[in-house]
SELUM-301940 format. One record per atom (N, C-alpha, C): residue number from 1; x, y, z. Coordinates in steps of 0.05 Angstrom, whole numbers, always signed. Last residue first. Layout:
% residues N
SITE  num      c1      c2      c3
SITE  NUM       X       Y       Z
...
***
This chain:
% residues 275
SITE  num      c1      c2      c3
SITE  275    -203    -280    -113
SITE  275    -181    -299    -112
SITE  275    -193    -327    -116
SITE  274    -235    -236    -157
SITE  274    -238    -254    -134
SITE  274    -216    -275    -136
SITE  273    -225    -169    -172
SITE  273    -221    -197    -179
SITE  273    -223    -213    -154
SITE  272    -272    -116    -184
SITE  272    -249    -127    -170
SITE  272    -248    -157    -178
SITE  271    -290     -59    -225
SITE  271    -292     -86    -216
SITE  271    -269     -94    -199
SITE  270    -319      +5    -216
SITE  270    -294     -10    -219
SITE  270    -297     -38    -209
SITE  269    -374     +28    -255
SITE  269    -363     +19    -229
SITE  269    -337      +3    -234
SITE  268    -370     +80    -304
SITE  268    -373     +52    -296
SITE  268    -363     +48    -268
SITE  267    -358    +131    -323
SITE  267    -385    +121    -326
SITE  267    -389     +92    -319
SITE  266    -294    +125    -325
SITE  266    -313    +141    -339
SITE  266    -340    +126    -342
SITE  265    -249    +129    -270
SITE  265    -263    +114    -290
SITE  265    -286    +131    -301
SITE  264    -186    +162    -261
SITE  264    -215    +161    -256
SITE  264    -228    +144    -277
SITE  263    -122    +168    -235
SITE  263    -140    +154    -252
SITE  263    -168    +156    -242
SITE  262     -68    +212    -239
SITE  262     -91    +204    -223
SITE  262    -112    +192    -242
SITE  261      +2    +196    -254
SITE  261     -24    +208    -258
SITE  261     -45    +197    -239
SITE  260     +51    +159    -292
SITE  260     +43    +175    -269
SITE  260     +15    +186    -275
SITE  259     +57    +129    -336
SITE  259     +75    +123    -314
SITE  259     +70    +140    -289
SITE  258     +23    +100    -389
SITE  258     +21    +121    -368
SITE  258     +39    +112    -344
SITE  257     +28     +92    -455
SITE  257     +38     +80    -430
SITE  257     +39    +103    -409
SITE  256     -22     +85    -505
SITE  256      -6    +102    -488
SITE  256      +3     +86    -463
SITE  255     -36     +65    -571
SITE  255     -32     +57    -543
SITE  255     -14     +77    -529
SITE  254     -75    +113    -611
SITE  254     -57     +90    -607
SITE  254     -53     +85    -577
SITE  253    -112    +152    -615
SITE  253     -86    +157    -628
SITE  253     -67    +134    -625
SITE  252    -154    +135    -584
SITE  252    -158    +137    -613
SITE  252    -132    +141    -628
SITE  251    -120     +90    -537
SITE  251    -133    +115    -544
SITE  251    -138    +116    -574
SITE  250    -109     +45    -488
SITE  250    -114     +47    -516
SITE  250    -131     +71    -522
SITE  249     -62     +43    -438
SITE  249     -87     +55    -445
SITE  249     -89     +57    -476
SITE  248     -29     +13    -385
SITE  248     -33     +12    -414
SITE  248     -61     +22    -421
SITE  247     +14     +37    -337
SITE  247     -14     +31    -343
SITE  247     -17     +33    -373
SITE  246     +77      +7    -319
SITE  246     +62     +27    -333
SITE  246     +33     +18    -338
SITE  245    +109     -33    -300
SITE  245     +91     -20    -281
SITE  245     +74      +1    -294
SITE  244    +136     -62    -336
SITE  244    +151     -40    -324
SITE  244    +134     -26    -302
SITE  243    +100     -99    -355
SITE  243    +121    -109    -337
SITE  243    +137     -86    -324
SITE  242     +36     -63    -353
SITE  242     +57     -78    -366
SITE  242     +79     -85    -346
SITE  241     -32     -70    -338
SITE  241      -7     -60    -329
SITE  241     +16     -76    -342
SITE  240     -93     -58    -376
SITE  240     -78     -70    -355
SITE  240     -51     -56    -349
SITE  239    -119     -29    -414
SITE  239    -111     -56    -421
SITE  239     -93     -69    -400
SITE  238    -171     +18    -415
SITE  238    -148      +7    -401
SITE  238    -144     -22    -408
SITE  237    -186     +62    -465
SITE  237    -193     +36    -454
SITE  237    -168     +24    -441
SITE  236    -180    +133    -451
SITE  236    -183    +110    -468
SITE  236    -190     +85    -453
SITE  235    -142    +191    -445
SITE  235    -169    +180    -443
SITE  235    -170    +156    -461
SITE  234     -97    +231    -411
SITE  234    -100    +208    -428
SITE  234    -127    +195    -423
SITE  233     -67    +293    -406
SITE  233     -91    +278    -399
SITE  233     -94    +255    -420
SITE  232     -17    +334    -381
SITE  232     -23    +312    -399
SITE  232     -47    +296    -389
SITE  231      -6    +369    -342
SITE  231     -16    +380    -367
SITE  231     -24    +358    -387
SITE  230     -16    +322    -293
SITE  230      -9    +350    -298
SITE  230     -22    +360    -323
SITE  229     -45    +272    -312
SITE  229     -17    +275    -303
SITE  229      -7    +303    -309
SITE  228    -100    +235    -308
SITE  228     -92    +262    -307
SITE  228     -64    +264    -296
SITE  227    -132    +189    -345
SITE  227    -109    +191    -329
SITE  227     -99    +220    -331
SITE  226    -194    +157    -349
SITE  226    -180    +182    -354
SITE  226    -156    +183    -335
SITE  225    -222     +98    -380
SITE  225    -211    +113    -358
SITE  225    -199    +139    -368
SITE  224    -262     +43    -389
SITE  224    -255     +69    -400
SITE  224    -246     +87    -377
SITE  223    -238     -23    -374
SITE  223    -254      +0    -368
SITE  223    -244     +26    -381
SITE  222    -203     -64    -379
SITE  222    -228     -66    -393
SITE  222    -247     -43    -389
SITE  221    -173     -58    -316
SITE  221    -173     -70    -342
SITE  221    -201     -73    -354
SITE  220    -174     -41    -264
SITE  220    -182     -21    -284
SITE  220    -184     -34    -312
SITE  219    -153     -77    -229
SITE  219    -182     -73    -228
SITE  219    -192     -54    -249
SITE  218    -106    -124    -236
SITE  218    -111     -96    -243
SITE  218    -142     -92    -246
SITE  217     -91    -176    -229
SITE  217    -107    -164    -208
SITE  217    -114    -135    -213
SITE  216     -60    -190    -274
SITE  216     -84    -205    -267
SITE  216    -102    -191    -248
SITE  215     -18    -154    -268
SITE  215     -35    -152    -292
SITE  215     -62    -166    -286
SITE  214      +5    -172    -222
SITE  214      -7    -146    -221
SITE  214     -24    -141    -246
SITE  213     +21    -224    -241
SITE  213      +2    -221    -220
SITE  213     -11    -194    -219
SITE  212     +59    -213    -280
SITE  212     +35    -228    -287
SITE  212     +13    -225    -267
SITE  211     +97    -186    -250
SITE  211     +83    -171    -270
SITE  211     +57    -186    -279
SITE  210    +115    -230    -218
SITE  210    +103    -206    -206
SITE  210     +86    -191    -226
SITE  209    +141    -266    -251
SITE  209    +114    -273    -241
SITE  209    +100    -249    -228
SITE  208    +192    -250    -261
SITE  208    +171    -242    -280
SITE  208    +143    -249    -271
SITE  207    +236    -225    -215
SITE  207    +217    -247    -219
SITE  207    +194    -238    -237
SITE  206    +282    -196    -201
SITE  206    +269    -191    -226
SITE  206    +251    -215    -234
SITE  205    +303    -197    -150
SITE  205    +314    -217    -170
SITE  205    +299    -216    -196
SITE  204    +272    -158    -126
SITE  204    +301    -154    -128
SITE  204    +314    -174    -148
SITE  203    +221    -182    -127
SITE  203    +226    -158    -143
SITE  203    +256    -154    -147
SITE  202    +229    -222     -89
SITE  202    +223    -230    -116
SITE  202    +228    -206    -135
SITE  201    +236    -189     -44
SITE  201    +258    -206     -53
SITE  201    +254    -216     -82
SITE  200    +185    -169     -41
SITE  200    +206    -151     -48
SITE  200    +232    -166     -56
SITE  199    +156    -216     -27
SITE  199    +151    -203     -52
SITE  199    +173    -184     -61
SITE  198    +178    -229     +24
SITE  198    +178    -249      +2
SITE  198    +175    -235     -25
SITE  197    +170    -183     +55
SITE  197    +197    -195     +52
SITE  197    +198    -213     +28
SITE  196    +114    -178     +50
SITE  196    +132    -158     +38
SITE  196    +160    -169     +35
SITE  195     +97    -222     +79
SITE  195     +92    -221     +51
SITE  195    +110    -200     +37
SITE  194    +114    -206    +130
SITE  194    +125    -230    +118
SITE  194    +120    -231     +88
SITE  193     +84    -159    +137
SITE  193    +113    -157    +136
SITE  193    +125    -183    +123
SITE  192     +31    -179    +138
SITE  192     +39    -160    +117
SITE  192     +70    -160    +114
SITE  191     +33    -211    +184
SITE  191     +26    -223    +158
SITE  191     +36    -205    +135
SITE  190     +45    -172    +223
SITE  190     +63    -194    +218
SITE  190     +58    -207    +191
SITE  189      -1    -140    +220
SITE  189     +24    -129    +213
SITE  189     +44    -151    +206
SITE  188     -40    -176    +240
SITE  188     -43    -165    +213
SITE  188     -15    -155    +204
SITE  187     -20    -184    +292
SITE  187     -23    -207    +274
SITE  187     -24    -197    +245
SITE  186     -24    -133    +313
SITE  186      +2    -145    +311
SITE  186      +2    -169    +292
SITE  185     -79    -123    +313
SITE  185     -62    -108    +295
SITE  185     -34    -121    +291
SITE  184    -128    -170    +311
SITE  184    -105    -163    +327
SITE  184     -85    -149    +308
SITE  183    -192    -147    +288
SITE  183    -168    -163    +285
SITE  183    -146    -153    +304
SITE  182    -264    -152    +299
SITE  182    -238    -138    +300
SITE  182    -215    -158    +297
SITE  181    -316    -167    +250
SITE  181    -302    -170    +276
SITE  181    -275    -157    +275
SITE  180    -335    -162    +199
SITE  180    -354    -161    +221
SITE  180    -342    -166    +248
SITE  179    -308    -158    +151
SITE  179    -308    -184    +165
SITE  179    -329    -185    +187
SITE  178    -315    -106    +133
SITE  178    -321    -128    +114
SITE  178    -323    -155    +128
SITE  177    -302     -75    +178
SITE  177    -327     -70    +164
SITE  177    -335     -94    +146
SITE  176    -252     -91    +192
SITE  176    -273     -96    +211
SITE  176    -300     -92    +198
SITE  175    -222     -74    +147
SITE  175    -226    -103    +152
SITE  175    -249    -108    +171
SITE  174    -257     -21    +113
SITE  174    -237     -31    +131
SITE  174    -242     -61    +135
SITE  173    -264     +26     +57
SITE  173    -274      +6     +76
SITE  173    -251      -3     +94
SITE  172    -287     +82     +16
SITE  172    -267     +66     +30
SITE  172    -280     +45     +48
SITE  171    -324    +117      -4
SITE  171    -306    +104     -23
SITE  171    -286     +85     -10
SITE  170    -356    +140     +34
SITE  170    -369    +132      +9
SITE  170    -351    +116      -9
SITE  169    -321    +155     +74
SITE  169    -338    +132     +79
SITE  169    -351    +122     +53
SITE  168    -301    +203     +52
SITE  168    -284    +179     +55
SITE  168    -300    +154     +58
SITE  167    -345    +236     +54
SITE  167    -331    +232     +29
SITE  167    -313    +208     +29
SITE  166    -358    +236    +109
SITE  166    -376    +223     +90
SITE  166    -362    +218     +63
SITE  165    -305    +215    +154
SITE  165    -320    +236    +139
SITE  165    -335    +223    +116
SITE  164    -317    +155    +194
SITE  164    -302    +171    +176
SITE  164    -318    +194    +164
SITE  163    -344    +118    +223
SITE  163    -335    +142    +237
SITE  163    -320    +161    +219
SITE  162    -352     +77    +189
SITE  162    -376     +90    +199
SITE  162    -369    +116    +214
SITE  161    -306     +51    +180
SITE  161    -311     +75    +163
SITE  161    -337     +88    +171
SITE  160    -269     +29    +236
SITE  160    -293     +27    +220
SITE  160    -298     +53    +205
SITE  159    -211      +8    +245
SITE  159    -222     +35    +243
SITE  159    -246     +34    +225
SITE  158    -184     -39    +241
SITE  158    -206     -37    +261
SITE  158    -218     -10    +262
SITE  157    -159     -27    +186
SITE  157    -163     -53    +199
SITE  157    -187     -51    +218
SITE  156    -132      +1    +130
SITE  156    -155      +3    +148
SITE  156    -162     -24    +160
SITE  155     -66     +17    +125
SITE  155     -85      -4    +120
SITE  155    -108      -1    +140
SITE  154     -13     +48     +94
SITE  154     -36     +53    +112
SITE  154     -58     +33    +105
SITE  153     +56     +48     +88
SITE  153     +31     +33     +83
SITE  153     +10     +41    +104
SITE  152    +116     +69     +56
SITE  152     +95     +74     +75
SITE  152     +69     +60     +68
SITE  151    +181     +60     +49
SITE  151    +156     +49     +39
SITE  151    +135     +51     +61
SITE  150    +239     +90     +30
SITE  150    +219     +90     +51
SITE  150    +193     +81     +38
SITE  149    +306     +69     +16
SITE  149    +278     +73      +7
SITE  149    +260     +73     +31
SITE  148    +373     +90      +4
SITE  148    +353     +78     +21
SITE  148    +325     +87     +11
SITE  147    +410    +119     -23
SITE  147    +413     +89     -25
SITE  147    +392     +75      -8
SITE  146    +402    +172     -10
SITE  146    +391    +162     -35
SITE  146    +394    +132     -39
SITE  145    +395    +209     +36
SITE  145    +400    +180     +38
SITE  145    +390    +166     +13
SITE  144    +384    +260     +23
SITE  144    +408    +255     +40
SITE  144    +414    +226     +44
SITE  143    +336    +257      -3
SITE  143    +360    +265     -19
SITE  143    +386    +261      -3
SITE  142    +298    +200     +14
SITE  142    +310    +225     +23
SITE  142    +334    +232      +6
SITE  141    +238    +174     -17
SITE  141    +266    +172      -9
SITE  141    +275    +200      +1
SITE  140    +177    +135     -20
SITE  140    +192    +160     -21
SITE  140    +222    +154     -15
SITE  139    +113    +110     -33
SITE  139    +142    +104     -35
SITE  139    +157    +131     -38
SITE  138     +55     +90      -4
SITE  138     +70    +114     -11
SITE  138    +100    +108     -10
SITE  137      -9     +62      -9
SITE  137     +20     +57      -8
SITE  137     +34     +82     -18
SITE  136     -70     +45     +24
SITE  136     -55     +63      +7
SITE  136     -25     +59     +12
SITE  135    -128      +5     +28
SITE  135    -100      +8     +33
SITE  135     -88     +28     +14
SITE  134    -181      +2     +15
SITE  134    -174      -7     +41
SITE  134    -145      -1     +48
SITE  133    -232     +28     -26
SITE  133    -204     +29     -18
SITE  133    -200     +20     +11
SITE  132    -280     -17     -55
SITE  132    -274      +6     -37
SITE  132    -245      +5     -28
SITE  131    -295     -63     -81
SITE  131    -297     -37     -96
SITE  131    -292     -13     -78
SITE  130    -278    -103     -45
SITE  130    -306     -99     -52
SITE  130    -312     -71     -62
SITE  129    -220     -69     -33
SITE  129    -235     -92     -25
SITE  129    -265     -86     -30
SITE  128    -159     -46     -62
SITE  128    -188     -44     -58
SITE  128    -200     -70     -50
SITE  127     -99     -12     -55
SITE  127    -112     -38     -55
SITE  127    -141     -33     -47
SITE  126     -57     +32     -94
SITE  126     -79     +27     -76
SITE  126     -88      -2     -78
SITE  125     -21     +52    -133
SITE  125     -12     +47    -106
SITE  125     -34     +43     -85
SITE  124     -34     +68    -185
SITE  124      -9     +53    -181
SITE  124      -4     +44    -153
SITE  123     -82     +16    -198
SITE  123     -57     +29    -205
SITE  123     -57     +58    -196
SITE  122    -112     -22    -151
SITE  122    -117      +2    -168
SITE  122     -90     +16    -172
SITE  121    -122     -90    -146
SITE  121    -102     -69    -145
SITE  121    -111     -46    -163
SITE  120    -174    -122    -108
SITE  120    -161    -114    -132
SITE  120    -140     -93    -127
SITE  119    -213    -173     -78
SITE  119    -191    -154     -76
SITE  119    -180    -148    -103
SITE  118    -260    -202     -41
SITE  118    -257    -192     -68
SITE  118    -237    -169     -67
SITE  117    -241    -255      +3
SITE  117    -247    -227      -2
SITE  117    -244    -220     -31
SITE  116    -225    -307     +13
SITE  116    -249    -303      -3
SITE  116    -256    -274      -7
SITE  115    -198    -304     +80
SITE  115    -200    -316     +54
SITE  115    -226    -310     +40
SITE  114    -168    -264    +116
SITE  114    -197    -266    +111
SITE  114    -201    -277     +83
SITE  113    -113    -272    +120
SITE  113    -128    -264    +143
SITE  113    -158    -268    +141
SITE  112     -98    -286     +68
SITE  112     -92    -304     +90
SITE  112    -109    -298    +115
SITE  111    -114    -241     +40
SITE  111    -126    -267     +33
SITE  111    -121    -288     +55
SITE  110     -81    -203     +63
SITE  110    -110    -201     +68
SITE  110    -123    -228     +61
SITE  109     -31    -220     +43
SITE  109     -36    -220     +72
SITE  109     -66    -219     +78
SITE  108     -38    -213     -12
SITE  108     -34    -239      -2
SITE  108     -39    -241     +28
SITE  107     -45    -155     -14
SITE  107     -65    -174     -24
SITE  107     -62    -202     -12
SITE  106      +4    -138      +6
SITE  106     -20    -133     +22
SITE  106     -43    -152     +13
SITE  105     +36    -156     -37
SITE  105     +41    -166     -10
SITE  105     +16    -162      +8
SITE  104     +15    -126     -79
SITE  104     +13    -155     -80
SITE  104     +17    -167     -52
SITE  103     +32     -75     -62
SITE  103      +4     -81     -64
SITE  103      -1    -111     -65
SITE  102     +87     -81     -68
SITE  102     +76     -78     -41
SITE  102     +46     -84     -41
SITE  101     +86     -82    -124
SITE  101     +95    -105    -110
SITE  101     +86    -105     -81
SITE  100     +70     -30    -135
SITE  100     +53     -52    -143
SITE  100     +60     -78    -129
SITE   99    +113      -1    -113
SITE   99     +86      +3    -103
SITE   99     +68     -20    -110
SITE   98    +155     -20    -146
SITE   98    +156     -24    -117
SITE   98    +128     -21    -105
SITE   97    +139      -4    -197
SITE   97    +142     -33    -191
SITE   97    +143     -38    -161
SITE   96    +141     +52    -191
SITE   96    +116     +38    -197
SITE   96    +117      +9    -190
SITE   95    +195     +61    -181
SITE   95    +175     +68    -161
SITE   95    +149     +54    -166
SITE   94    +214     +45    -232
SITE   94    +222     +31    -208
SITE   94    +203     +36    -185
SITE   93    +196     +83    -267
SITE   93    +184     +56    -269
SITE   93    +191     +39    -244
SITE   92    +228    +127    -254
SITE   92    +200    +127    -247
SITE   92    +187    +100    -248
SITE   91    +292    +106    -225
SITE   91    +275    +118    -245
SITE   91    +246    +114    -238
SITE   90    +329     +85    -190
SITE   90    +313    +107    -180
SITE   90    +295    +119    -201
SITE   89    +332     +12    -187
SITE   89    +342     +38    -195
SITE   89    +322     +60    -186
SITE   88    +316     -26    -128
SITE   88    +321     -24    -157
SITE   88    +331      +4    -162
SITE   87    +322     -22     -72
SITE   87    +317     -47     -85
SITE   87    +324     -47    -114
SITE   86    +359      +7     -21
SITE   86    +348     +11     -48
SITE   86    +345     -15     -62
SITE   85    +339     -19     +42
SITE   85    +360     -13     +23
SITE   85    +347      -9      -5
SITE   84    +285     +13     +77
SITE   84    +297     -10     +64
SITE   84    +321      -1     +47
SITE   83    +239     +27    +126
SITE   83    +264     +37    +113
SITE   83    +279     +13    +103
SITE   82    +169     +28    +127
SITE   82    +193     +12    +127
SITE   82    +216     +28    +114
SITE   81    +116     +52    +167
SITE   81    +135     +57    +145
SITE   81    +159     +39    +149
SITE   80     +45     +47    +182
SITE   80     +74     +42    +187
SITE   80     +90     +49    +162
SITE   79     -16     +36    +211
SITE   79      +0     +56    +196
SITE   79     +29     +52    +202
SITE   78     -77     +10    +216
SITE   78     -49      +1    +216
SITE   78     -34     +20    +198
SITE   77    -130     +35    +258
SITE   77    -117     +33    +232
SITE   77     -88     +23    +236
SITE   76    -145     +43    +310
SITE   76    -150     +17    +299
SITE   76    -139     +13    +271
SITE   75    -165    +110    +307
SITE   75    -155     +88    +324
SITE   75    -164     +61    +312
SITE   74    -156    +134    +239
SITE   74    -170    +134    +265
SITE   74    -160    +111    +281
SITE   73    -144    +173    +180
SITE   73    -137    +152    +199
SITE   73    -153    +156    +225
SITE   72    -136    +190    +112
SITE   72    -153    +191    +136
SITE   72    -146    +167    +154
SITE   71     -82    +218     +81
SITE   71     -93    +192     +88
SITE   71    -109    +195    +114
SITE   70     -84    +267     +29
SITE   70     -80    +260     +57
SITE   70     -94    +234     +63
SITE   69     -50    +291     -30
SITE   69     -71    +275     -17
SITE   69     -63    +270     +12
SITE   68     -15    +317     -62
SITE   68     -26    +332     -39
SITE   68     -47    +317     -24
SITE   67     +21    +261     -81
SITE   67     +16    +289     -86
SITE   67      +8    +304     -61
SITE   66      -5    +205     -44
SITE   66      +9    +216     -68
SITE   66      +1    +245     -72
SITE   65     -11    +220     +26
SITE   65     -14    +203      +3
SITE   65      +1    +214     -20
SITE   64      +6    +222     +96
SITE   64      +7    +233     +69
SITE   64      +2    +212     +48
SITE   63     -23    +234    +160
SITE   63     -13    +215    +140
SITE   63     -15    +227    +112
SITE   62     -28    +259    +211
SITE   62     -24    +274    +186
SITE   62     -12    +257    +164
SITE   61     -34    +225    +254
SITE   61     -52    +248    +252
SITE   61     -50    +264    +226
SITE   60     -39    +159    +272
SITE   60     -25    +177    +255
SITE   60     -44    +201    +249
SITE   59     -29    +114    +324
SITE   59     -47    +134    +314
SITE   59     -30    +154    +297
SITE   58      +9     +76    +334
SITE   58     -18     +69    +340
SITE   58     -38     +89    +328
SITE   57     +62     +66    +286
SITE   57     +46     +84    +304
SITE   57     +19     +73    +309
SITE   56    +129     +52    +268
SITE   56    +101     +42    +273
SITE   56     +87     +61    +292
SITE   55    +180     +41    +226
SITE   55    +168     +62    +242
SITE   55    +138     +56    +244
SITE   54    +232      -6    +220
SITE   54    +203      -2    +220
SITE   54    +196     +22    +237
SITE   53    +285     -25    +176
SITE   53    +276     -11    +200
SITE   53    +246      -4    +197
SITE   52    +323     -80    +151
SITE   52    +300     -62    +149
SITE   52    +293     -50    +176
SITE   51    +379     -43    +178
SITE   51    +356     -46    +160
SITE   51    +348     -75    +157
SITE   50    +405      -3    +228
SITE   50    +403     -30    +218
SITE   50    +377     -33    +203
SITE   49    +439     +58    +221
SITE   49    +413     +45    +225
SITE   49    +413     +18    +213
SITE   48    +483     +88    +212
SITE   48    +486     +65    +229
SITE   48    +460     +49    +233
SITE   47    +468    +132    +182
SITE   47    +483    +111    +168
SITE   47    +486     +86    +185
SITE   46    +408    +163    +182
SITE   46    +427    +153    +201
SITE   46    +442    +129    +188
SITE   45    +369    +175    +146
SITE   45    +394    +189    +143
SITE   45    +416    +180    +162
SITE   44    +323    +151    +162
SITE   44    +338    +138    +141
SITE   44    +366    +151    +137
SITE   43    +298    +188    +194
SITE   43    +313    +167    +207
SITE   43    +331    +152    +187
SITE   42    +271    +220    +156
SITE   42    +292    +231    +173
SITE   42    +310    +210    +184
SITE   41    +236    +182    +136
SITE   41    +255    +196    +117
SITE   41    +278    +208    +133
SITE   40    +207    +168    +181
SITE   40    +225    +148    +169
SITE   40    +245    +161    +150
SITE   39    +176    +215    +191
SITE   39    +196    +206    +210
SITE   39    +216    +187    +198
SITE   38    +145    +213    +144
SITE   38    +162    +236    +150
SITE   38    +184    +229    +170
SITE   37    +119    +164    +151
SITE   37    +137    +168    +128
SITE   37    +156    +191    +133
SITE   36     +86    +172    +195
SITE   36    +108    +153    +197
SITE   36    +128    +156    +174
SITE   35     +64    +234    +217
SITE   35     +68    +217    +194
SITE   35     +91    +198    +198
SITE   34     +52    +247    +272
SITE   34     +39    +261    +249
SITE   34     +40    +243    +224
SITE   33     +35    +199    +321
SITE   33     +55    +213    +305
SITE   33     +40    +226    +282
SITE   32     +29    +162    +381
SITE   32     +17    +180    +362
SITE   32     +39    +195    +347
SITE   31     +60    +122    +402
SITE   31     +32    +121    +407
SITE   31     +17    +139    +388
SITE   30    +110     +91    +362
SITE   30     +99    +116    +373
SITE   30     +69    +111    +379
SITE   29    +170     +53    +357
SITE   29    +141     +53    +360
SITE   29    +132     +80    +373
SITE   28    +216     +26    +316
SITE   28    +211     +50    +331
SITE   28    +180     +53    +332
SITE   27    +259     -29    +306
SITE   27    +232     -19    +309
SITE   27    +231      +6    +326
SITE   26    +301     -66    +263
SITE   26    +299     -44    +282
SITE   26    +270     -34    +282
SITE   25    +294    -109    +229
SITE   25    +316    -110    +247
SITE   25    +314     -89    +270
SITE   24    +245    -150    +198
SITE   24    +252    -124    +210
SITE   24    +274    -127    +230
SITE   23    +227    -199    +180
SITE   23    +254    -190    +171
SITE   23    +262    -163    +182
SITE   22    +197    -231    +239
SITE   22    +197    -219    +212
SITE   22    +225    -210    +204
SITE   21    +202    -250    +291
SITE   21    +189    -267    +271
SITE   21    +187    -255    +243
SITE   20    +227    -213    +325
SITE   20    +235    -241    +326
SITE   20    +225    -257    +302
SITE   19    +203    -163    +318
SITE   19    +232    -166    +314
SITE   19    +240    -195    +311
SITE   18    +151    -179    +332
SITE   18    +156    -169    +305
SITE   18    +186    -171    +299
SITE   17    +157    -191    +386
SITE   17    +150    -212    +367
SITE   17    +155    -204    +338
SITE   16    +168    -141    +406
SITE   16    +189    -161    +407
SITE   16    +182    -184    +388
SITE   15    +119    -116    +397
SITE   15    +143    -106    +384
SITE   15    +165    -126    +384
SITE   14     +85    -145    +431
SITE   14     +81    -145    +402
SITE   14    +106    -137    +387
SITE   13    +107    -132    +481
SITE   13    +108    -160    +472
SITE   13    +104    -162    +442
SITE   12     +94     -78    +484
SITE   12    +122     -86    +481
SITE   12    +125    -115    +472
SITE   11     +35     -68    +442
SITE   11     +50     -69    +467
SITE   11     +78     -78    +463
SITE   10      -3     -26    +401
SITE   10     +18     -46    +403
SITE   10     +31     -44    +430
SITE    9     -75     -17    +391
SITE    9     -48      -9    +399
SITE    9     -29     -32    +400
SITE    8    -124     -39    +378
SITE    8    -121     -10    +374
SITE    8     -92      +0    +381
SITE    7    -126     -92    +388
SITE    7    -142     -83    +365
SITE    7    -136     -54    +359
SITE    6    -102    -113    +433
SITE    6     -86    -110    +409
SITE    6    -100    -100    +385
SITE    5    -159    -145    +457
SITE    5    -132    -135    +462
SITE    5    -116    -135    +436
SITE    4    -215    -163    +426
SITE    4    -205    -140    +440
SITE    4    -175    -133    +440
SITE    3    -220    -216    +378
SITE    3    -228    -202    +403
SITE    3    -207    -182    +411
SITE    2    -204    -248    +336
SITE    2    -230    -235    +335
SITE    2    -236    -217    +358
SITE    1    -156    -273    +344
SITE    1    -156    -251    +325
SITE    1    -183    -236    +325
***
């Protein structure tokens, strides 16, 4: 896991191992693609597609985040999208629970790969290591395939942030930066996929332990925050995440449940939780 081959690309042997050892049934691999989520949304419209299906790329040039955000990527990043059967209903809280559950899967995979890392979940769809973003999650669907879900994950693995734009380098990190050595991308992906299979199955059966875990790992708890959701701005003390996936914020007018929005902390560094 510490050396060369497989640190920046996937070979046919890697793809076969993914098919053989994870819950993925179909794999589409690209050396370079604009966005794995964009491709997955189109591919999800094929009714004959065997699920779960994986869209995987060695290099993503136009990765999307929430809203108008863009995901910075460079060689050595792990960028992929899964096409899955619809797990829960299509309401807003469902998307929150899926993103948070995927965050738990990434958390568990990272702990297996590099035990002892300081990791936290930043509501609603980011994973942080040592107070810096290492992973973003994007959940989408196609209006032409409403019974299917696209779950996109971008994880900084061997793409050192030393090469990133200064604004990104100031707030993000990668596995190679925190561990000091490179990882085999196939090994990292296999760990994440196995955890996703386990955690998404727990979500499908409404396992209450998931909500306990994302509450425990919420890195915003106890901090004064601002949540910008269009014309609605909520300011107050974060009290964690409830079982529906909503962010709990105590304001002078009472407790608010935030189900969407961009979160910023007010005058404090964001803590993370140590496993």
